[in-house]
C-alpha positions in Angstrom: 108.7 171.4 82.8 112.4 171.8 83.1 114.8 170.3 80.6 118.6 170.5 80.8 120.2 168.8 77.7 123.9 168.4 77.0 125.4 167.8 73.6 128.7 167.8 71.8 130.6 165.0 73.4 132.5 162.4 71.5 135.7 160.6 70.9 138.8 162.8 70.2 142.6 162.2 70.2 144.8 163.7 72.9 145.5 167.3 72.0 142.2 167.8 70.2 139.3 170.0 71.0 135.6 169.6 71.7 132.8 172.1 72.4 130.0 171.0 74.7 126.6 172.7 74.8 123.9 172.7 77.5 120.5 174.0 76.6 118.0 174.7 79.4 114.3 175.3 79.1 111.5 175.8 81.6 113.7 178.1 83.8 114.5 181.7 84.1 117.9 180.9 82.6 119.6 184.3 83.2 119.1 184.0 86.9 120.8 180.7 87.2 124.4 179.9 87.9 125.5 177.2 85.4 128.2 174.7 85.9 129.9 171.7 84.2 130.8 168.7 86.2 132.4 165.5 85.2 132.4 162.0 86.5 134.9 159.3 85.4 134.3 155.6 86.2 135.1 154.8 89.8 135.7 158.4 90.7 133.7 161.1 92.4 131.8 163.8 90.5 134.0 166.9 90.3 133.3 170.5 89.3 135.0 171.5 86.1 133.8 175.1 85.6 131.0 177.3 86.6 129.7 180.7 85.6 127.4 182.9 87.7 124.4 184.8 86.5 126.6 187.9 86.2 129.2 186.1 84.2 131.9 185.4 86.8 133.8 182.2 86.1 135.7 179.6 88.0 137.7 176.6 86.9 139.1 173.5 88.4 142.9 173.7 88.6 143.2 170.7 86.3 141.5 172.5 83.4 142.7 176.1 83.8 144.1 177.5 80.6 142.6 174.7 78.5 138.8 175.0 79.1 136.6 178.0 78.7 133.0 178.3 80.0 130.6 180.8 78.5 126.9 181.4 78.4 124.4 182.9 75.9 121.3 184.1 77.8 119.5 184.8 74.5 119.8 181.1 73.7 119.4 179.7 77.3 122.7 177.8 76.6 126.0 177.4 78.4 129.1 176.2 76.6 132.3 174.5 77.5 135.2 174.9 75.0 137.7 172.2 75.7 141.2 172.5 74.1 144.4 170.5 74.5 142.4 167.5 75.7 144.1 164.8 77.7 143.2 161.2 78.3 142.5 162.1 82.0 139.7 164.4 80.8 137.7 161.3 79.8 134.4 161.3 81.7 130.7 161.9 81.5 130.2 165.7 81.5 127.1 166.9 83.2 125.5 170.3 83.2 124.0 171.8 86.3 121.7 174.8 86.7 121.3 176.3 90.2 119.3 179.1 91.6 116.2 178.5 93.7 116.3 174.9 92.5 119.0 172.6 91.3 118.7 170.9 87.9 120.9 168.3 86.2 121.2 167.0 82.6 121.8 163.4 81.7 125.4 164.0 80.6 127.4 163.6 77.5 130.4 161.2 77.1 133.8 162.6 76.4 136.5 160.1 75.5 140.1 161.2 74.9 142.4 158.6 73.3 146.1 158.7 73.8 
């Protein structure tokens, strides 16, 4: 059975930092491309960052220079380090694993106060 579980969300003041984690089990993690998406109330889900199985990364323009995605294949975990957070970063952050199948976590809430 496949499980994708996010953690690390919370409430933070503008300018602060958070580190999200996404642990996956039941999949051959190292073959999967991993991504973080976010969805704010009334808005479409958007890609925040992704990292391929070989380690190539890609970021949304809105988070470039502030967020860093990384993965640890020994722990089947992908991370999202978020610095210089802004109120507009407030959203539910969801983890996605994609290879032969596509799996999603339940999400973790990030709230940035001004």
